[in-house]
C-alpha positions in Angstrom: 120.8 2.1 166.5 120.0 5.3 168.4 118.0 8.0 166.7 119.5 11.4 167.3 117.6 14.6 166.6 119.9 17.5 166.0 118.8 20.7 167.8 120.0 24.3 167.5 119.5 25.8 170.9 120.4 29.4 171.8 119.8 29.1 175.5 118.3 26.8 178.1 116.4 27.2 181.3 117.4 25.7 184.6 115.2 22.6 185.2 113.8 21.9 188.6 115.7 18.6 188.8 119.2 20.2 188.3 121.9 18.8 190.6 123.2 20.9 193.4 126.0 20.8 196.0 125.3 20.3 199.7 125.4 24.1 200.2 122.7 24.5 197.6 124.8 25.7 194.7 123.4 24.5 191.4 125.9 22.6 189.2 127.4 23.1 186.8 127.4 26.8 187.9 126.5 29.6 185.5 128.1 30.6 183.2 130.3 27.5 183.0 127.3 25.5 181.8 127.6 27.4 178.4 131.3 26.3 178.2 130.2 22.7 178.5 127.4 23.3 176.0 130.0 24.5 173.5 132.1 21.4 174.1 129.3 19.0 173.5 127.9 21.0 170.5 131.4 20.8 169.0 131.3 17.0 169.3 127.8 16.9 167.7 126.4 15.7 171.0 122.8 17.0 171.8 123.6 17.0 175.5 122.1 19.6 177.8 124.9 20.2 180.5 122.3 21.0 183.2 119.3 18.7 182.4 121.5 15.7 181.5 124.0 16.0 184.3 124.2 13.1 186.6 126.4 12.0 189.5 125.7 8.3 188.8 126.6 5.7 188.0 129.6 5.7 190.3 131.0 2.4 189.0 131.0 0.7 185.5 131.3 -2.6 183.7 134.2 -2.5 181.2 134.1 -4.1 177.8 137.1 -5.6 176.1 138.5 -2.5 174.6 138.4 0.9 176.3 139.5 4.3 174.9 140.3 7.3 177.1 140.1 10.7 175.3 141.0 14.1 176.7 138.3 16.6 175.5 139.4 19.7 177.5 141.4 21.1 180.4 139.2 24.2 180.5 140.9 27.1 182.2 142.3 25.0 185.1 145.5 26.2 186.7 146.2 22.6 187.8 147.6 20.0 185.4 145.4 17.1 186.6 145.8 13.3 185.9 143.0 10.9 185.1 142.6 7.1 185.3 140.8 4.1 186.5 140.8 1.6 189.4 139.2 -1.7 190.4 136.2 -1.4 192.7 136.7 -3.2 196.0 134.5 -3.6 199.1 135.2 -1.8 202.3 137.1 1.3 201.2 138.9 3.3 198.5 141.4 1.7 196.2 145.0 1.4 197.2 147.4 3.7 195.6 148.9 0.7 193.8 145.6 0.2 192.1 145.3 3.7 190.6 146.1 3.4 186.9 146.7 6.8 185.2 145.8 6.8 181.6 145.8 10.6 180.8 148.7 12.2 182.7 149.4 15.8 183.5 151.2 16.4 180.2 148.3 15.0 178.1 146.7 17.6 175.8 143.4 17.5 173.8 142.5 15.5 171.8 144.9 12.9 173.1 143.5 9.4 173.1 144.8 6.3 174.9 143.4 2.8 174.2 143.3 0.2 176.9 142.7 -3.6 176.4 141.7 -3.7 180.1 140.7 -7.4 180.4 144.1 -8.5 179.1 146.1 -5.8 180.8 146.9 -7.9 183.9 145.6 -5.1 186.1 141.9 -5.8 185.8 140.3 -7.6 188.8 137.3 -8.9 186.8 134.6 -6.8 188.4 133.5 -3.2 188.3 135.8 -0.2 187.7 135.7 3.4 188.9 137.5 6.5 187.8 139.7 9.1 189.7 141.2 12.5 189.2 144.5 13.5 190.9 145.0 17.2 191.5 148.2 18.9 192.7 146.3 21.3 195.0 148.7 22.4 197.8 151.8 21.0 196.1 154.7 23.1 194.8 154.4 21.5 191.3 151.2 21.9 189.3 151.9 18.6 187.5 149.7 15.9 189.2 151.0 12.3 189.4 150.9 9.4 191.7 154.1 10.9 193.3 152.7 14.4 193.4 149.3 14.2 195.0 147.3 17.1 196.4 143.8 15.6 196.4 142.3 12.6 194.8 138.6 12.6 193.8 136.8 9.4 192.9 133.7 8.5 190.9 132.6 6.9 194.2 131.8 10.1 196.1 132.1 8.5 199.6 135.9 8.3 199.2 136.3 12.0 198.4 138.4 14.0 200.9 135.6 16.5 201.4 132.9 13.9 201.9 130.6 14.6 204.8 131.9 18.1 205.5 128.6 19.8 204.8 125.7 18.3 206.8 127.0 14.8 206.3 126.7 15.1 202.5 129.4 14.7 199.9 130.5 17.4 197.6 130.1 16.4 193.9 133.4 16.5 191.9 132.3 14.5 188.9 129.4 15.0 186.5 128.7 12.1 184.1 127.0 12.4 180.7 125.8 9.4 178.8 126.6 9.8 175.1 123.6 10.2 172.9 125.6 9.3 169.8 127.7 6.3 170.8 126.7 3.3 172.9 128.8 2.3 175.9 130.3 5.8 176.1 130.4 8.4 178.9 131.7 11.9 179.3 133.4 12.8 182.7 133.4 16.5 183.7 135.5 17.2 186.8 135.6 20.0 189.4 139.2 19.9 190.9 138.8 22.3 193.8 138.2 21.2 197.4 134.6 21.8 198.6 133.5 22.4 195.1 135.4 25.6 194.5 133.8 27.5 191.6 131.7 24.5 190.6 132.4 24.9 186.9 133.1 21.3 186.1 135.3 22.3 183.2 138.7 21.7 184.9 139.1 18.3 183.2 136.6 16.8 180.6 137.3 13.3 179.3 135.4 10.7 177.2 135.7 7.0 177.9 134.4 4.5 175.3 133.7 0.8 176.2 132.0 1.1 179.6 128.4 0.3 180.5 126.0 0.5 183.4 125.8 -2.9 185.1 122.9 -4.8 183.5 122.5 -2.7 180.4 121.8 -4.4 177.1 119.4 -7.1 178.5 115.8 -7.5 177.3 113.0 -6.0 179.5 109.3 -5.5 179.6 108.1 -1.9 179.2 104.7 -2.8 180.7 102.9 -1.8 177.5 100.9 -4.1 175.2 101.9 -6.1 172.2 105.0 -5.3 170.3 105.4 -2.2 172.5 106.2 -4.4 175.5 109.6 -5.3 174.0 112.4 -3.2 175.4 116.1 -3.1 176.2 117.8 -2.0 179.4 119.8 1.1 178.6 121.8 3.5 180.7 120.0 6.8 180.4 121.4 9.8 182.3 123.2 7.4 184.6 120.1 5.3 185.5 119.3 1.8 184.1 116.1 2.3 182.2 113.8 0.0 180.1 113.8 1.7 176.7 110.9 0.8 174.3 112.2 -0.7 171.1 109.2 -0.4 168.8 106.4 2.1 168.3 102.9 1.1 167.2 102.6 0.3 163.6 99.8 -0.9 161.2 98.6 -4.5 161.8 99.3 -7.3 159.4 98.1 -10.9 159.6 101.0 -12.4 161.5 99.8 -13.1 165.0 101.5 -10.1 166.4 99.8 -7.1 168.2 101.7 -4.6 166.1 99.5 -1.5 166.9 99.9 -2.3 170.7 96.2 -2.1 171.5 96.1 -5.5 173.2 94.5 -7.4 170.2 96.6 -9.2 167.6 95.7 -8.9 163.9 92.7 -6.6 164.3 92.2 -4.6 161.1 94.8 -6.8 159.4 94.4 -6.9 155.6 94.0 -10.1 153.7 93.4 -10.9 150.0 89.8 -10.6 148.8 87.6 -13.5 150.0 89.9 -14.4 153.0 90.1 -13.4 156.6 92.8 -13.3 159.2 92.6 -16.2 161.6 95.3 -17.1 164.1 97.9 -15.2 162.2 97.0 -16.6 158.7 94.9 -15.3 155.9 92.4 -18.1 155.4 89.6 -18.9 152.9 86.1 -19.1 154.4 84.6 -22.3 155.8 81.0 -23.4 155.6 78.7 -23.8 152.7 79.2 -22.2 149.3 81.5 -22.5 146.4 84.7 -21.6 148.3 83.6 -22.8 151.8 85.2 -25.9 153.2 84.6 -28.2 156.1 86.4 -27.7 159.4 88.6 -30.4 161.0 87.2 -32.5 163.8 87.0 -30.5 167.1 86.5 -27.2 165.3 83.4 -25.3 164.3 82.8 -22.8 161.5 82.0 -19.5 163.0 81.5 -16.4 160.9 83.3 -18.0 158.0 86.4 -19.3 159.8 87.2 -22.4 161.8 87.5 -22.1 165.6 88.2 -24.6 168.4 84.8 -25.8 169.5 85.9 -25.9 173.1 87.0 -22.3 172.9 83.7 -20.7 171.7 82.7 -18.1 174.2 86.1 -18.1 176.0 87.8 -14.7 176.3 91.5 -14.9 177.2 93.6 -12.3 178.9 96.1 -10.3 176.8 99.1 -12.4 175.8 97.2 -15.7 176.1 95.3 -17.9 173.6 92.6 -20.5 174.0 93.4 -24.1 173.3 91.0 -26.9 174.2 88.9 -24.5 176.2 91.8 -23.3 178.3 93.6 -20.0 178.2 97.4 -20.6 177.9 100.6 -18.7 177.4 101.4 -19.5 173.7 104.9 -20.5 175.0 103.6 -22.7 177.8 105.1 -26.2 177.6 107.2 -25.3 174.6 110.8 -26.6 174.7 112.7 -24.9 171.8 115.5 -26.6 169.9 119.1 -25.8 170.9 120.0 -22.1 170.8 116.5 -20.9 170.3 113.9 -19.4 172.6 110.1 -19.0 172.5 108.5 -15.7 171.8 104.9 -15.0 170.7 104.4 -18.8 170.5 107.3 -19.3 168.1 110.8 -20.8 168.5 113.3 -18.3 167.1 117.1 -17.8 167.1 117.3 -14.1 168.1 120.9 -13.9 166.8 119.9 -14.6 163.2 119.2 -10.9 162.5 121.7 -9.4 165.0 124.8 -7.7 163.7 127.5 -7.2 166.3 130.4 -4.9 166.3 134.1 -5.8 165.9 135.3 -8.0 168.8 131.8 -9.0 169.7 129.6 -12.1 169.3 125.9 -12.6 169.6 124.6 -14.8 172.5 120.9 -15.0 173.3 120.2 -12.0 171.0 122.7 -9.8 172.8 126.1 -8.6 171.6 128.9 -9.6 174.0 132.6 -9.3 174.1 134.3 -12.2 172.3 136.0 -14.8 174.4 139.4 -13.8 172.9 138.9 -10.7 175.0 136.6 -11.6 177.9 137.9 -15.2 178.4 135.8 -18.3 179.4 135.0 -20.2 182.6 137.5 -22.8 183.5 135.3 -25.6 182.2 135.1 -24.0 178.7 137.5 -23.1 175.9 137.5 -20.2 173.5 136.6 -21.1 169.9 137.8 -19.3 166.8 134.3 -17.6 166.4 134.6 -15.9 169.7 132.2 -18.1 171.7 133.0 -20.2 174.8 132.4 -23.9 174.0 133.1 -27.2 175.8 136.8 -28.1 175.8 136.1 -31.1 173.5 134.3 -28.8 170.9 137.1 -26.4 170.1 138.0 -28.2 166.8 134.6 -29.8 166.1 132.4 -28.7 163.2 128.8 -29.9 163.3 126.3 -30.0 160.4 123.3 -27.7 160.2 120.6 -28.8 162.7 123.1 -30.2 165.1 125.3 -28.9 167.9 128.4 -30.0 169.7 127.8 -31.6 173.1 130.2 -31.7 176.1 131.9 -34.9 174.9 132.7 -33.3 171.5 130.0 -35.3 169.6 127.4 -33.7 167.3 123.9 -34.0 168.6 120.6 -33.3 166.8 119.3 -29.9 168.0 115.8 -31.2 167.9 116.5 -33.8 170.6 114.0 -33.2 173.4 112.3 -30.3 171.7 108.6 -29.7 172.1 107.5 -27.3 169.4 104.5 -24.9 169.5 101.2 -26.3 168.4 100.9 -27.0 164.7 104.7 -27.3 164.3 107.3 -30.0 164.4 111.1 -29.9 164.7 113.1 -30.4 161.6 116.8 -29.7 161.0 117.1 -27.9 164.3 114.0 -25.6 163.9 110.3 -25.7 164.6 108.5 -25.4 161.3 104.8 -25.4 160.2 103.3 -28.8 159.3 101.8 -28.4 155.8 98.1 -28.9 155.6 97.9 -29.8 159.3 95.0 -32.2 160.0 95.6 -34.5 157.0 98.6 -36.7 157.8 100.8 -38.2 160.5 102.3 -36.9 163.7 106.1 -36.9 163.7 108.3 -37.8 166.6 111.8 -38.8 167.5 115.0 -38.4 165.7 114.9 -41.5 163.5 112.5 -40.2 160.9 109.8 -42.6 161.8 106.2 -41.4 162.2 103.0 -42.6 163.9 99.5 -42.1 162.7 97.3 -39.9 164.9 93.8 -40.8 165.7 90.9 -38.6 166.7 91.1 -37.7 170.4 94.5 -39.2 170.9 97.3 -37.3 172.8 100.1 -36.0 170.6 103.7 -36.1 171.6 103.5 -32.8 173.3 102.7 -31.0 176.6 99.0 -31.3 176.8 97.9 -30.7 173.1 95.0 -32.7 171.8 95.6 -35.2 169.0 94.9 -34.9 165.4 92.1 -36.2 163.1 93.2 -38.1 159.9 96.9 -38.1 159.0 99.6 -35.6 158.3 102.7 -36.3 156.2 105.7 -34.2 157.4 108.7 -33.6 155.1 111.8 -35.6 156.2 109.5 -38.0 158.0 109.5 -35.8 161.1 113.3 -35.7 161.1 114.1 -34.1 164.4 112.9 -34.2 168.0 109.6 -34.6 169.7 106.8 -32.7 167.9 104.0 -30.9 169.6 101.3 -31.2 167.0 97.6 -30.3 166.9 96.0 -30.7 163.6 93.9 -27.8 162.3 92.7 -27.0 158.8 92.9 -23.3 159.7 96.2 -23.5 161.6 97.0 -22.1 165.0 100.2 -20.2 164.3 101.4 -17.7 161.7 103.2 -19.1 158.6 103.8 -16.1 156.4 104.6 -14.0 159.5 107.3 -16.3 160.7 110.2 -14.6 159.1 108.9 -11.2 160.1 108.5 -12.4 163.6 112.0 -13.7 163.7 113.3 -10.3 162.6 111.2 -8.5 165.2 112.3 -10.7 168.1 115.9 -10.4 167.0 115.7 -6.7 166.8 113.9 -6.5 170.1 116.6 -8.4 171.9 119.4 -6.7 170.1 121.5 -4.3 172.1 121.2 -0.8 170.7 124.0 0.0 168.5 
């Protein structure tokens, strides 16, 4: 969800980065910029017509449903026509691929919907936009049969391209909506060589288009939670937008205040301290102090891996067995889950998608009823592409439908993070780790660990004593290292799931 701050602005100064034509004319020219300002203000859009103006992107990725809305024809003497075309390599689109949506007779606020991917006209790739003017023609009503000039969102195809020092005149200014995702405004100048450069001759809004690559997760380069970002189209450029601002620390294994250290200054109940994402009672001598498991030493009232004493790991890594590791190293999460912050989570659990969309890998995508599927897959009723044999198959919780149509345990082949085991399709904490058996396999059988043995995992050391896991380890391979103090957050698990889901969610 975008946060919009409403501003009352009486005037604005020309920024140093304002766009200009090849002859040096700043665009949009004064005083037309105020006309655009009035248009955007009337729509509730906090858009600065000069500072936010862009001549990119030149092509777009369409969603399932587009909507073309005519905002204004300004004071243009021409009755222009507006539409879209399929982007092709090697030249401008053919006249037969120019699809007019708002013709010369359209008047504001006329709106035309387009289910582009089922229209039979969409080529499956990027699309561009065009404006037909009747300049030089006897009739002022522009159409595919009454063409004076055609200007394209791809500037290189404009008729006045290269006429001024090899540069192209700009005929289209694009504005990324600050209110609605996947929405752009198109402000056109309809005169050859820029004319009066007002860009109010035809202003339209198109909903349902995106910059290529937008919506995917990205790394902002900052520390902790502040590293989580989403690629967004900002003023025509694909930008990594930070999803979270620093917030107070809690004992959950997450660097919430973005200072590079997780859980520092995290509060715990009286008599406990935050250790590895958990509030733990003290170890050592005394009425409340307890002994540490084998391989761990009581340091300052909490248990630590003996081999890790004196080891300082880089940001984002943790020490295990004396070695600094990525907390997700060696982890193979159950089906439909991914590893983040040392936890296997389903990022779609907390994502709410819009109508006609489904969540995949934490991102909202067009449903297959609209976008279609690869030839090897079929479209299921829930809007997801599935193997052909799975269209009518319903599997129980903790299982998924395989290519042959059979239901398979989602834990099969999973390697959970240290201190967890796979059960019912999820990696969960092992209660009182260090006092039971190590679970493995999908049959519910278990094997007793011994001190110094190798657990069924990717390099984790074995347990001391025995651990009894609920369901007898029902699920896939478990990556288990026993520890009385634990190595992963328990109480923070649900919070982390929500955070990761939000971080991967496309802004809505």
